[in-house]
C-alpha positions, 0 to 999 in steps of 0.5 A: 716601588719607584726606588726598586725600579730605579735600582733595577733599571740602573743595573739594566743600563749598565748591562746595555751600555757594556754589552750593546744588548740585553736591555729589553730582555731584562727590562721586560721581566723586571716590569712584569715580574718585579714591578707587577706591570701589565704585560702589554703596558710593560712591552711598550714601557720597555721599548721606550726605556730601552730606546732612549737608553740605547741612544744615549749609550751610543753617543759615548761609543761614537766618541770612541769611534766604535759606531759604524753609522753606515751599517747602523743606519741601514739596519736601523731603518729596516728595523724601524719598519719591522718594529712598528709593524710588530708593535701594531700586531702584538695585540693579536698574538698570545703573549705566552706563545710570543715569549716561548718563541722569544726564548728559543730564538735567544738560546739559539742565537747565544749558542751561535755566539759561543761557537763563533770566532773570537770577536777580535778576529772578525774581518770587516766586510763590504756592506751587503745592503739586501742582507742587512735590510732583511735582517733589520726587518726580521729583528725589528718585527720581533723587537716590536712584538715582545718589547725587546730592543733586539740587541741579542740578535743584532750583536751576533748579526754584526759580528757573525754576518757583518764581520765587525769586531765586538766593540764596534758591534756593541756600539753600532747595535745601540744605534739600531736598538734605539731607532727600532725600539722607539719605532716599536713604541710608536706601534704600541702607543695607540693601545696602552696607557703608561705610568709616566712617573715609572717611565721617567724613573726607569729611563733616567736610572737606565741612562745613568747606568748605561754611561757607567756600562760604557766605561766598564766595557772599554776595560773588559777584553772583547772575547770576554764581552762576547761570552758574557753576552751569550751567557746572559741571553741563555740565562734569560731564555731559560728564565722565560721557559720556566715562567711560560711552560709546565715545570717538567717541559721547562726542565727538560728543555733547559737540560737540552739547551745546557747540553747543546751549549756545553758542546758549543762552547768546547774548544776544538782539540789542537792538531797532533804534532809529529 
Protein backbone atom coordinates (compact mmCIF):
# COMPACT_ATOMS: atom_id res chain seq x y z
CA UNK A 1 0.00 0.00 0.00
CA UNK A 2 2.85 2.38 0.76
CA UNK A 3 4.24 2.00 -2.77
CA UNK A 4 0.86 2.89 -4.28
CA UNK A 5 0.54 5.80 -1.86
CA UNK A 6 3.96 7.15 -2.86
CA UNK A 7 3.20 6.88 -6.58
CA UNK A 8 -0.15 8.65 -6.31
CA UNK A 9 1.19 11.29 -3.92
CA UNK A 10 4.04 12.19 -6.27
CA UNK A 11 1.49 12.91 -9.03
CA UNK A 12 -0.54 15.03 -6.63
CA UNK A 13 2.60 16.95 -5.70
CA UNK A 14 3.30 17.71 -9.36
CA UNK A 15 -0.23 19.09 -9.76
CA UNK A 16 0.05 21.21 -6.62
CA UNK A 17 3.45 22.64 -7.54
CA UNK A 18 2.42 23.33 -11.11
CA UNK A 19 -1.07 24.78 -10.58
CA UNK A 20 -0.95 26.17 -7.06
CA UNK A 21 -3.95 24.12 -6.01
CA UNK A 22 -5.69 20.81 -6.49
CA UNK A 23 -3.60 18.98 -3.92
CA UNK A 24 -6.35 18.62 -1.35
CA UNK A 25 -9.09 17.74 -3.78
CA UNK A 26 -6.86 14.97 -5.12
CA UNK A 27 -5.32 13.82 -1.83
CA UNK A 28 -8.61 13.31 -0.02
CA UNK A 29 -10.18 11.03 -2.68
CA UNK A 30 -6.87 9.16 -3.00
CA UNK A 31 -6.79 8.40 0.72
CA UNK A 32 -10.47 7.45 0.96
CA UNK A 33 -11.07 5.57 -2.29
CA UNK A 34 -7.64 4.23 -3.28
CA UNK A 35 -6.05 3.58 0.13
CA UNK A 36 -9.22 2.89 2.16
CA UNK A 37 -8.45 5.40 4.91
CA UNK A 38 -11.34 6.29 7.21
CA UNK A 39 -12.82 9.66 6.02
CA UNK A 40 -12.19 11.72 9.17
CA UNK A 41 -8.61 10.45 9.38
CA UNK A 42 -8.18 11.07 5.66
CA UNK A 43 -9.25 14.70 6.06
CA UNK A 44 -6.66 15.33 8.79
CA UNK A 45 -3.96 13.48 6.85
CA UNK A 46 -4.77 15.42 3.69
CA UNK A 47 -4.45 18.75 5.51
CA UNK A 48 -1.05 17.84 6.97
CA UNK A 49 0.33 16.53 3.66
CA UNK A 50 -0.98 19.42 1.58
CA UNK A 51 0.24 21.99 4.12
CA UNK A 52 3.79 20.68 4.19
CA UNK A 53 3.92 20.20 0.42
CA UNK A 54 2.59 23.69 -0.29
CA UNK A 55 5.15 25.44 1.89
CA UNK A 56 8.02 23.59 0.21
CA UNK A 57 6.63 24.36 -3.26
CA UNK A 58 6.12 28.00 -2.26
CA UNK A 59 9.84 28.47 -1.56
CA UNK A 60 10.68 27.53 -5.13
CA UNK A 61 8.14 30.03 -6.49
CA UNK A 62 9.45 32.70 -4.09
CA UNK A 63 12.97 32.36 -5.47
CA UNK A 64 11.52 33.25 -8.88
CA UNK A 65 9.75 36.31 -7.45
CA UNK A 66 6.30 34.81 -7.93
CA UNK A 67 4.95 35.13 -4.37
CA UNK A 68 3.12 38.27 -3.19
CA UNK A 69 3.81 37.95 0.53
CA UNK A 70 1.76 40.98 1.59
CA UNK A 71 -1.39 39.41 0.12
CA UNK A 72 -0.51 35.84 1.02
CA UNK A 73 0.14 36.54 4.69
CA UNK A 74 -3.07 38.53 5.18
CA UNK A 75 -5.14 35.93 3.32
CA UNK A 76 -3.30 33.13 5.09
CA UNK A 77 -3.78 34.58 8.58
CA UNK A 78 -7.53 34.88 8.03
CA UNK A 79 -7.57 31.40 6.47
CA UNK A 80 -5.84 29.90 9.51
CA UNK A 81 -8.58 31.21 11.79
CA UNK A 82 -11.30 29.83 9.51
CA UNK A 83 -9.51 26.52 8.95
CA UNK A 84 -9.01 25.87 12.66
CA UNK A 85 -12.70 26.61 13.31
CA UNK A 86 -13.72 24.36 10.40
CA UNK A 87 -11.55 21.54 11.71
CA UNK A 88 -13.10 21.80 15.17
CA UNK A 89 -16.70 21.58 13.93
CA UNK A 90 -16.11 19.03 11.15
CA UNK A 91 -17.28 16.13 13.30
CA UNK A 92 -20.74 17.75 13.64
CA UNK A 93 -21.55 17.83 9.89
CA UNK A 94 -22.43 14.70 7.83
CA UNK A 95 -19.57 13.92 5.47
CA UNK A 96 -21.78 13.33 2.42
CA UNK A 97 -23.44 16.75 2.81
CA UNK A 98 -20.05 18.43 3.02
CA UNK A 99 -18.72 16.64 -0.03
CA UNK A 100 -21.73 17.46 -2.22
CA UNK A 101 -21.55 21.14 -1.26
CA UNK A 102 -17.83 20.98 -1.83
CA UNK A 103 -18.46 19.72 -5.37
CA UNK A 104 -20.93 22.53 -6.09
CA UNK A 105 -18.44 25.16 -4.97
CA UNK A 106 -15.72 23.51 -7.06
CA UNK A 107 -17.60 23.54 -10.36
CA UNK A 108 -18.92 27.06 -9.77
CA UNK A 109 -15.44 28.38 -9.14
CA UNK A 110 -13.99 26.55 -12.13
CA UNK A 111 -16.65 28.03 -14.38
CA UNK A 112 -15.66 31.50 -13.18
CA UNK A 113 -12.05 30.70 -14.09
CA UNK A 114 -13.03 29.65 -17.60
CA UNK A 115 -15.06 32.81 -18.10
CA UNK A 116 -12.44 35.10 -16.59
CA UNK A 117 -9.95 37.16 -18.52
CA UNK A 118 -6.65 35.67 -19.52
CA UNK A 119 -4.36 35.53 -16.53
CA UNK A 120 -1.59 37.47 -18.25
CA UNK A 121 -4.03 40.39 -18.71
CA UNK A 122 -4.66 40.70 -14.97
CA UNK A 123 -3.97 44.17 -13.58
CA UNK A 124 -2.50 44.37 -10.05
CA UNK A 125 -4.75 46.25 -7.62
CA UNK A 126 -4.21 47.83 -4.19
CA UNK A 127 -4.51 45.38 -1.29
CA UNK A 128 -8.13 45.55 -0.06
CA UNK A 129 -7.64 44.16 3.44
CA UNK A 130 -11.33 43.73 4.47
CA UNK A 131 -12.15 41.78 1.30
CA UNK A 132 -9.02 39.64 1.57
CA UNK A 133 -9.81 38.86 5.24
CA UNK A 134 -13.39 37.91 4.40
CA UNK A 135 -12.33 35.63 1.55
CA UNK A 136 -9.59 34.13 3.72
CA UNK A 137 -11.92 33.20 6.56
CA UNK A 138 -14.51 31.71 4.18
CA UNK A 139 -11.98 29.62 2.28
CA UNK A 140 -10.35 28.58 5.54
CA UNK A 141 -13.60 27.28 7.03
CA UNK A 142 -14.27 25.16 3.93
CA UNK A 143 -10.67 23.95 3.92
CA UNK A 144 -10.81 22.88 7.55
CA UNK A 145 -14.16 21.15 7.16
CA UNK A 146 -13.37 18.94 4.18
CA UNK A 147 -9.59 18.58 4.25
CA UNK A 148 -8.69 20.49 1.11
CA UNK A 149 -6.09 23.22 0.99
CA UNK A 150 -8.49 25.59 -0.73
CA UNK A 151 -6.29 26.33 -3.75
CA UNK A 152 -9.26 25.75 -6.05
CA UNK A 153 -10.80 28.86 -4.46
CA UNK A 154 -7.66 30.83 -3.60
CA UNK A 155 -6.20 30.88 -7.12
CA UNK A 156 -9.41 32.22 -8.74
CA UNK A 157 -9.79 34.77 -5.92
CA UNK A 158 -6.26 36.05 -6.44
CA UNK A 159 -6.71 36.23 -10.22
CA UNK A 160 -10.28 37.51 -10.46
CA UNK A 161 -10.48 39.67 -7.31
CA UNK A 162 -6.86 40.50 -6.54
CA UNK A 163 -5.83 41.09 -10.14
CA UNK A 164 -2.69 38.91 -9.85
CA UNK A 165 -1.17 37.32 -12.95
CA UNK A 166 -1.67 33.55 -12.95
CA UNK A 167 1.94 32.73 -12.08
CA UNK A 168 1.91 35.05 -9.05
CA UNK A 169 -1.49 33.66 -8.02
CA UNK A 170 -0.07 30.12 -8.14
CA UNK A 171 2.95 30.97 -6.00
CA UNK A 172 0.99 33.10 -3.51
CA UNK A 173 -1.73 30.48 -3.16
CA UNK A 174 0.83 27.92 -1.99
CA UNK A 175 1.75 30.19 0.92
CA UNK A 176 -1.92 30.56 1.87
CA UNK A 177 -2.63 26.85 1.45
CA UNK A 178 0.32 25.90 3.64
CA UNK A 179 -0.71 28.18 6.48
CA UNK A 180 -4.40 27.32 6.56
CA UNK A 181 -3.91 23.59 5.94
CA UNK A 182 -1.67 23.26 8.98
CA UNK A 183 -4.15 25.29 11.05
CA UNK A 184 -6.96 23.02 9.85
CA UNK A 185 -4.92 19.97 10.80
CA UNK A 186 -4.50 21.42 14.30
CA UNK A 187 -8.28 21.60 14.55
CA UNK A 188 -8.61 17.91 13.62
CA UNK A 189 -5.64 16.60 15.62
CA UNK A 190 -7.60 16.25 18.87
CA UNK A 191 -10.06 13.69 17.48
CA UNK A 192 -8.10 11.55 14.97
CA UNK A 193 -5.26 9.01 15.09
CA UNK A 194 -2.81 9.10 12.17
CA UNK A 195 -0.83 6.31 10.52
CA UNK A 196 2.59 7.95 10.78
CA UNK A 197 4.21 5.67 8.17
CA UNK A 198 1.52 6.53 5.66
CA UNK A 199 1.71 10.25 6.48
CA UNK A 200 5.50 10.27 6.11
CA UNK A 201 5.44 8.37 2.82
CA UNK A 202 2.72 10.48 1.25
CA UNK A 203 4.27 13.75 2.43
CA UNK A 204 7.76 12.94 1.17
CA UNK A 205 6.51 11.78 -2.24
CA UNK A 206 4.22 14.80 -2.55
CA UNK A 207 7.03 17.24 -1.67
CA UNK A 208 9.34 15.74 -4.31
CA UNK A 209 6.54 15.89 -6.86
CA UNK A 210 5.80 19.53 -6.03
CA UNK A 211 9.38 20.55 -6.82
CA UNK A 212 9.07 18.83 -10.20
CA UNK A 213 5.72 20.57 -10.74
CA UNK A 214 7.20 24.02 -10.09
CA UNK A 215 9.76 23.46 -12.83
CA UNK A 216 7.13 22.15 -15.25
CA UNK A 217 4.77 25.04 -14.54
CA UNK A 218 7.41 27.64 -15.44
CA UNK A 219 7.47 26.27 -18.98
CA UNK A 220 3.71 26.23 -19.61
CA UNK A 221 1.80 29.32 -20.89
CA UNK A 222 -0.16 31.04 -18.10
CA UNK A 223 -3.49 30.83 -19.90
CA UNK A 224 -3.00 27.10 -20.40
CA UNK A 225 -2.37 26.77 -16.65
CA UNK A 226 -5.63 28.61 -15.92
CA UNK A 227 -7.68 26.34 -18.18
CA UNK A 228 -5.96 23.17 -16.93
CA UNK A 229 -6.68 24.19 -13.35
CA UNK A 230 -10.35 24.86 -14.13
CA UNK A 231 -10.86 21.51 -15.88
CA UNK A 232 -9.10 19.63 -13.07
CA UNK A 233 -11.49 21.16 -10.54
CA UNK A 234 -14.53 20.38 -12.70
CA UNK A 235 -13.45 16.75 -13.09
CA UNK A 236 -13.04 16.32 -9.34
CA UNK A 237 -16.40 17.99 -8.69
CA UNK A 238 -18.15 15.54 -11.02
CA UNK A 239 -16.29 12.67 -9.35
CA UNK A 240 -17.66 13.73 -5.97
CA UNK A 241 -21.21 13.93 -7.36
CA UNK A 242 -20.88 10.40 -8.73
CA UNK A 243 -19.67 9.08 -5.37
CA UNK A 244 -22.09 10.90 -3.07
CA UNK A 245 -25.39 11.13 -5.03
CA UNK A 246 -27.77 8.56 -6.57
CA UNK A 247 -26.68 7.65 -10.09
CA UNK A 248 -29.60 9.36 -11.85
CA UNK A 249 -29.19 12.59 -9.86
CA UNK A 250 -25.42 12.60 -10.36
CA UNK A 251 -25.79 12.02 -14.12
CA UNK A 252 -28.35 14.80 -14.50
CA UNK A 253 -26.36 17.27 -12.43
CA UNK A 254 -23.17 16.43 -14.31
CA UNK A 255 -24.90 17.03 -17.65
CA UNK A 256 -26.11 20.44 -16.47
CA UNK A 257 -22.59 21.31 -15.28
CA UNK A 258 -21.02 20.32 -18.60
CA UNK A 259 -23.54 22.37 -20.60
CA UNK A 260 -22.94 25.44 -18.43
CA UNK A 261 -19.18 24.98 -18.65
CA UNK A 262 -19.35 24.60 -22.43
CA UNK A 263 -21.10 27.97 -22.73
CA UNK A 264 -18.75 29.56 -20.20
CA UNK A 265 -15.71 28.46 -22.18
CA UNK A 266 -16.95 29.89 -25.47
CA UNK A 267 -15.10 32.90 -26.79
CA UNK A 268 -17.26 35.92 -27.60
CA UNK A 269 -17.81 36.49 -31.29
CA UNK A 270 -15.55 39.09 -32.86
CA UNK A 271 -17.32 42.33 -33.81
CA UNK A 272 -18.18 42.70 -37.45
CA UNK A 273 -16.12 45.11 -39.49
CA UNK A 274 -17.64 47.21 -42.22
